[in-house]
N, C-alpha and C positions, 0 to 999 in steps of 0.2 A: 029031678032038681039040675039034672049036666044038659039036660035040657033046655030049662026054662032060662038056665044062664048063661051055655050057649048065646040062645036066642037075643037076650038084655046085651049080652058083652058086641051082637055082628048093632043091634040097633044103638049105640053108643057108640063103636066106630061110624057110622052110619054117620048120627047126628056130630062127629068130631069133623069125619068131611066139610061135611056142611059149613061147622061155625069158622073149619079154617078159608074154606070158598067164598065165608060172607067176609072175614078176616082181609083174602087179597085181593077181594071186590073193597071194602071200604079203602086198606092200605092204600091201591091204586087213585081211589078218588083222591084221599088226601091229599095224595099228589100231582096230583088234577091241579086241587087246590090251590096247592103252595107255586106251585108253579105259574096258574094266572094272576093272584097275590104277587107273584114275586113282576110279572109283564105289569100287574097294573099300578103297580108301587115305582114301574122303572117309566112308565106311560106319567103318571104323576108328577115327579121328578123335570118329565122333560116338558111335559106343558107348562110344570110351574117358572124352569128355566127360562123357556119361551116367553112368559106372563111378565118376567124380570125386564128380558130383553126390551118386550113392547113399553114397557114403561119406560126404559131409561130410554128409548126413540124418542120414544112420547115427548120427556123431559125435556131433549133436547133441541125435536123437531119444536115442542114449545118458545126453547130461548131462542131460537132462530125466530120463531115470527116474528118475539118482540122486538127482537134487536133490529130484523128491517122494517117495522111499523114504526118504533124509533128513527129508524135512516127516511122514510118516506112521511112523517111527520117535517123533518129535517130539510126533505127538500123541497116539503112544499112552500113554508117557512122561507126558502132560497128563493122559491121560484115569486113570491108574495114579497119579495123585496124586489127581485128586481122587481117585477114590473111596477111598481109604486116607481123607483129608477128611471122605466122604462118610460110612463107616464110623463113623470118633473119633464127629463130632457126633451121628451115632448112638445111638453110646455112653450117649454125656454127658444126651444126649436120656430115652433108657430113664431112668436113672437120676434127673436131675429126676428126670419124669418118677413113680416109682415112691417119689422121694423127696417127691411132692403129695403121693402115695395115705396115704405113713404118716403125718402131716402131716395129712391131713386131715381123715383115721381118729381120731387125737391130739384134735383137735382136737374132735370129736362126743361124743369118750368121756371128755373137760373141761367141756361143756358141758353133754354129761347130769350129769355131780355135779356142776356149777357147779348145775346147778338144782336135782338132789336137794340138794345143802345150803338153796340157800333155801328148798326144799320143809320139811326140816327146821326152818328159823329161825324160818317161820312155826305152823310146830305148836309149838315150845317158845315165841313169845310170846303164843301165846293160852295158852300150858297155866297 
C-alpha cells in the first residue's frame, strides 16, 4: 500500500508540475494578449484622433472652397460688368470718332468753299 501511495504521490506531483507549467504558459499568453490589447486600443485612439483631425481639416477646406467659389463668382460678375462698360465706351468712341470724321470732312468742304468764294471775290474785285 505504501508503494502504491508513493506512486500516486509521484503521479500527483507530476500532474501538479504540468498544471503549474500550463498555468505559467496561460499567464504569459494572457500578458501578451493584454499587451496587444493595450497596443490595439492605443492605435484605435490614434486613428480616431487622426480621423477627427482629418474631418476638421476637410470642413475647413470645404469652407475655404466655398469662400473661394464665392470670390470667383464675384470676380466673374465684376468682369462681365467691366466688359459691358468697355463695350458701351467703345460704341461711344466709335460714334464720336465717326462724328469727328464727318465734322472734319464738313470743315474741309467749308474751307474749300470759303477759299473759292475768296478767289471769286478777288477776281470780281479785279474786274
